C-alpha positions in Angstrom: 136.8 77.1 81.3 140.1 77.7 79.5 139.4 78.6 75.8 141.8 77.0 73.5 143.1 78.9 70.7 142.4 77.4 67.1 144.8 75.3 65.1 146.2 77.0 62.4 148.8 74.5 61.1 147.2 71.4 59.1 149.7 68.3 58.9 149.3 65.5 56.2 149.7 62.1 57.7 153.2 61.4 56.4 154.2 65.1 57.5 152.9 64.0 61.5 154.8 60.5 60.9 158.1 62.0 60.0 158.1 64.4 63.2 157.0 61.7 65.3 160.2 60.0 63.9 162.5 62.7 64.4 161.5 63.6 67.4 162.2 60.3 68.8 165.4 59.5 67.1 165.0 57.6 64.3 164.9 60.4 61.2 168.4 62.5 60.8 171.7 61.9 62.3 171.9 61.0 65.8 173.4 63.2 68.3 176.6 60.9 69.3 178.3 63.5 71.4 175.7 63.2 74.0 175.4 59.4 73.8 173.0 57.5 76.2 172.3 60.5 78.6 171.4 62.4 75.6 168.8 59.8 74.2 167.1 60.1 77.8 167.2 63.9 78.3 165.6 63.9 75.0 162.8 61.2 75.4 162.2 62.1 78.7 161.6 58.8 80.0 162.8 54.7 78.8 160.7 52.1 79.8 162.2 49.0 82.3 161.1 45.9 82.3 162.4 42.5 83.4 162.6 40.9 80.0 165.8 39.9 78.4 165.9 38.4 74.7 168.5 40.3 73.0 169.2 42.4 75.6 167.1 44.4 78.1 164.5 46.7 76.9 166.5 50.2 78.1 169.5 48.8 76.1 167.4 48.3 73.0 166.2 51.9 73.5 169.9 53.0 73.5 170.9 51.1 70.5 168.0 51.5 68.5 168.7 55.3 68.2 172.9 55.0 68.3 173.7 51.7 67.2 176.3 49.6 68.7 176.9 51.6 71.9 178.9 49.5 74.3 176.1 47.8 76.5 178.6 48.9 79.6 178.1 52.7 78.7 174.4 51.9 78.9 174.2 51.1 82.4 176.5 53.8 83.3 174.3 56.3 81.9 171.5 55.5 83.6 172.7 54.7 87.0 175.2 56.3 89.8 178.8 54.8 89.3 181.1 54.6 92.6 180.6 58.4 94.3 179.3 60.3 91.5 175.7 61.4 91.9 172.9 59.8 89.7 172.1 61.2 86.2 168.8 59.5 86.6 166.5 57.9 88.7 163.7 55.5 88.5 160.1 56.0 89.1 156.5 55.7 87.6 156.2 57.3 84.7 154.8 55.7 81.3 155.5 52.9 83.9 158.3 51.5 86.0 161.1 54.1 84.0 164.4 55.6 83.9 164.1 59.7 83.9 166.6 62.4 84.1 167.4 63.6 87.3 166.7 66.9 86.6 162.9 66.2 86.6 162.9 65.0 90.0 161.1 67.8 91.2 158.5 67.8 88.2 157.1 64.2 89.6 156.5 66.1 92.9 152.6 65.7 92.1 153.2 62.3 91.7 154.9 61.7 95.4 152.2 64.1 96.9 149.3 61.7 95.4 150.9 58.3 96.6 151.4 59.6 100.3 147.7 60.4 100.3 146.9 57.2 98.4 144.7 55.3 100.9 144.4 52.0 99.4 147.6 49.7 98.9 147.9 46.0 97.4 150.5 45.1 100.1 149.9 46.2 103.4 152.9 47.5 105.3 153.5 46.0 108.3 154.0 48.1 111.6 157.7 49.6 112.0 158.8 48.2 108.8 159.1 51.7 106.9 161.1 53.0 109.9 163.6 50.2 110.1 164.2 50.3 106.2 164.9 53.8 106.2 167.4 53.6 109.1 168.9 50.8 107.8 169.7 52.3 105.0 171.2 55.9 106.3 173.2 53.3 109.0 174.5 50.8 106.0 174.3 52.8 102.9 173.1 51.9 99.4 171.3 48.2 99.6 169.0 46.0 97.7 165.6 44.5 99.2 167.4 41.2 100.3 170.2 43.2 102.2 167.3 44.8 103.8 165.7 41.7 104.8 164.4 39.5 102.0 162.2 40.7 98.9 159.6 37.9 99.5 158.1 36.0 101.8 157.7 32.8 99.8 158.8 32.1 96.4 155.6 33.8 94.6 156.9 37.0 93.0 153.4 39.2 94.3 154.3 38.0 98.0 156.7 40.6 98.8 158.4 40.7 102.6 157.5 43.5 104.9 161.0 44.9 104.2 160.4 45.1 100.2 156.7 46.3 101.0 158.4 49.3 102.9 161.1 49.9 100.9 159.0 50.5 97.8 156.4 52.6 99.7 159.5 54.8 100.4 160.5 55.1 96.8 157.3 56.0 95.7 157.2 58.6 98.4 160.1 60.0 97.3 162.0 59.1 100.7 163.9 56.5 98.8 165.6 56.0 95.5 167.1 53.4 93.3 170.5 54.4 92.5 171.6 51.3 90.3 170.9 48.0 90.0 172.7 44.6 90.7 171.5 41.8 89.0 168.7 43.5 88.2 167.9 44.3 91.5 167.5 47.3 92.6 170.1 49.1 94.8 168.0 51.7 97.3 169.3 54.6 99.3 168.4 57.6 100.9 167.0 60.6 98.6 168.3 62.9 100.8 172.0 61.0 99.3 171.5 60.6 96.0 169.5 63.1 94.8 171.4 67.0 94.1 170.5 69.1 96.9 169.2 71.6 94.5 166.9 69.3 93.0 165.7 67.3 96.5 162.4 69.3 96.7 158.6 68.6 96.1 157.9 72.9 96.1 156.0 72.7 92.5 152.7 72.4 92.8 150.7 70.3 90.9 150.0 72.6 87.9 153.6 73.9 87.3 154.8 69.9 87.3 151.5 68.8 84.9 152.4 71.9 82.5 156.3 70.6 82.6 155.4 67.0 81.9 152.8 67.5 79.3 155.5 69.9 77.2 158.0 67.2 77.5 155.7 64.4 76.4 154.7 66.7 73.5 158.0 67.5 72.3 159.1 64.0 73.0 156.5 62.9 70.7 156.5 65.2 68.2 152.9 65.8 67.4 149.9 63.8 69.5 146.3 63.6 70.2 145.1 64.8 74.0 145.0 61.1 74.8 148.9 60.4 73.3 150.3 63.3 75.6 148.2 61.9 78.2 150.0 58.4 77.7 153.2 59.1 77.6 153.4 60.0 81.6 150.4 58.2 82.2 148.7 61.5 83.3 144.6 61.4 83.4 143.0 63.2 80.5 141.5 66.6 83.0 145.2 66.7 83.7 145.8 67.5 80.4 143.4 70.0 79.5 144.3 72.3 82.7 147.7 72.8 81.3 148.2 72.2 77.7 147.0 75.9 77.1 150.1 76.6 78.8 152.4 73.8 77.9 154.4 75.5 74.7 152.3 73.5 72.4 150.5 74.3 69.6 147.1 72.9 68.2 147.3 71.7 64.8 145.0 69.0 62.4 146.4 66.1 61.0 145.2 64.6 57.9 143.5 61.3 58.9 143.1 61.9 62.5 139.6 61.9 63.8 141.2 63.8 67.4 142.7 67.4 67.9 145.9 67.2 67.9 149.0 69.1 69.4 152.6 69.9 68.4 156.0 71.1 69.2 156.7 74.3 67.2 160.1 73.7 67.0 159.3 70.5 65.1 156.7 72.6 63.1 159.8 74.9 62.3 161.9 73.2 60.1 161.0 69.7 57.8 162.3 66.6 59.5 164.9 65.4 56.8 167.7 63.1 56.9 168.8 59.4 57.0 166.4 56.9 58.4 167.4 54.5 60.9 166.6 50.7 59.9 166.7 48.8 63.1 164.7 46.2 65.2 162.5 48.2 68.1 161.7 46.8 71.7 158.2 46.2 72.4 158.6 48.9 74.8 160.0 51.2 72.6 158.5 55.0 73.6 158.1 55.3 69.9 155.4 52.3 69.5 154.6 51.7 73.2 150.7 53.3 72.6 149.1 51.3 70.0 146.3 53.4 69.0 148.8 55.9 68.0 151.2 53.1 66.2 147.8 51.9 64.5 147.4 55.7 63.5 150.8 56.8 62.6 151.9 53.3 60.9 148.9 51.3 60.1 150.9 48.5 62.5 149.1 46.6 64.8 151.7 46.3 67.9 150.9 43.6 70.6 153.0 42.3 73.3 152.6 38.8 73.3 154.6 37.9 76.3 152.1 37.5 78.7 149.8 35.9 76.2 149.2 32.0 76.5 151.9 30.4 73.9 149.2 28.8 71.9 147.3 31.9 71.3 150.7 33.9 70.2 150.4 35.3 66.7 154.2 36.9 66.1 155.9 35.2 69.2 156.9 36.0 72.7 158.8 39.0 72.6 158.2 40.4 68.7 160.4 43.0 67.9 159.0 45.6 65.4 161.5 46.1 62.2 161.8 49.7 61.1 162.9 50.9 57.9 162.6 53.9 55.6 160.5 55.3 58.4 158.0 52.5 58.3 157.3 49.5 60.0 157.6 46.7 57.7 157.5 43.5 60.0 158.6 42.0 63.0 161.2 39.4 64.3 160.9 37.3 67.3 164.6 36.7 68.2 166.3 34.7 70.7 170.2 33.7 71.3 171.5 30.3 71.3 175.4 30.6 71.6 176.3 32.9 69.6 173.9 32.8 66.8 170.9 35.3 66.8 167.7 33.4 65.9 165.2 34.7 64.4 162.2 32.4 65.9 159.7 33.9 63.8 159.7 36.5 61.3 156.6 38.4 59.7 157.2 40.6 56.9 155.0 42.8 54.8 156.8 41.5 51.9 159.6 41.4 49.7 161.1 45.4 49.4 161.3 44.6 53.4 164.0 41.8 52.9 166.5 43.4 52.4 166.3 45.7 55.5 165.6 42.4 57.8 168.8 41.2 56.6 170.4 44.8 57.8 169.1 44.7 61.0 169.4 41.4 62.0 172.9 41.1 61.4 173.6 44.7 63.1 171.8 43.5 66.1 173.9 40.0 66.1 177.0 42.1 66.2 175.7 44.3 69.0 175.3 41.1 71.4 178.4 39.5 70.2 176.8 36.7 67.9 178.4 35.8 64.7 175.9 34.0 62.9 171.9 34.5 62.0 169.5 31.5 61.4 165.8 32.1 60.4 163.4 29.6 61.4 159.5 30.4 61.0 158.6 32.4 58.3 155.5 33.9 57.8 156.0 34.0 53.6 158.1 31.1 52.8 158.9 32.4 49.3 160.7 34.7 51.0 163.4 32.3 52.4 165.6 32.3 49.5 165.9 36.2 49.1 166.6 36.9 52.6 169.1 33.9 53.2 171.1 35.6 50.4 170.9 38.9 52.0 171.5 37.4 55.2 174.7 36.1 53.6 175.7 39.3 51.9 175.5 41.2 54.7 177.3 38.3 57.2 180.0 38.1 54.5 
């Protein structure tokens, strides 16, 4: 059994919160020179999702940190354009995520696990796998539809044999998603898409896990064992096996009941700088782990898109409002023509009103809206000051 060193650093809850904000790119001047690719490398994983309200979640991740970055630039940064090699690849990390291409070797442990998996939700028809690989080799990048159809029926879960085969090939690492076309994955052979120097499964599980635990700790700044495991959806025992050699250091955090680990570089200099005011995707890595979000921000975060409408409290795609390093409310947005509609707004109090107005107006400009309309407000007495702040910000 590995003996872990005793923590020598004690952090206040406020210090831990600020370290987490800086690690996630919300405290201090953003690195605009490295742009969206820099955000991806810094976070190590950007979650994908089919929901598109203001924009898709992977676009919102870059926007929240960089401001009104061009949406075309986001797509170009994530996926291959023309004959250029990709800067990233899609794979299963925290969920379905965009990952930096240089991390391909470190997911060998997961590819091996999928290859050795005895049970799958979808049956793989005889010959379908070989046919998909053969077709991609002959014809180049293709969608599941072009490979023979994505579904057998209109039900979303009823995949065709070609879709089952190509998704299995993606999980095994023989196929890569090289771009999205109308939100459909475009598949190609990994041997064509992944740089030759990276296209291997040479690293053993321990080396892969050590790297991913270290990456998660640096992206979080400071986190518990559960926080670090959740970032790339590792098992607790996998974290335990490598954390002593991951480069992270043990710390204690005021009010945290569990032991924690931190990035030593994050501890070396106190986090300072300007706080970002913005709307957050519900899938943003700052808030995607509910227990961590409650522990750090005292904020209960839950995506209600999959909750029956009559049971929703904050709305279909309620986006947390970040301001001054705090989560001060949430907005369920929509677009009607060139109007950004705040269908439902929840605020902590009057002090959050100016921040919400700035966040709404900036988001409206980013998605080419010229007006903002607020519908339901949990505290109706805030409508007048919010209306005044919006009018001032839009002027």
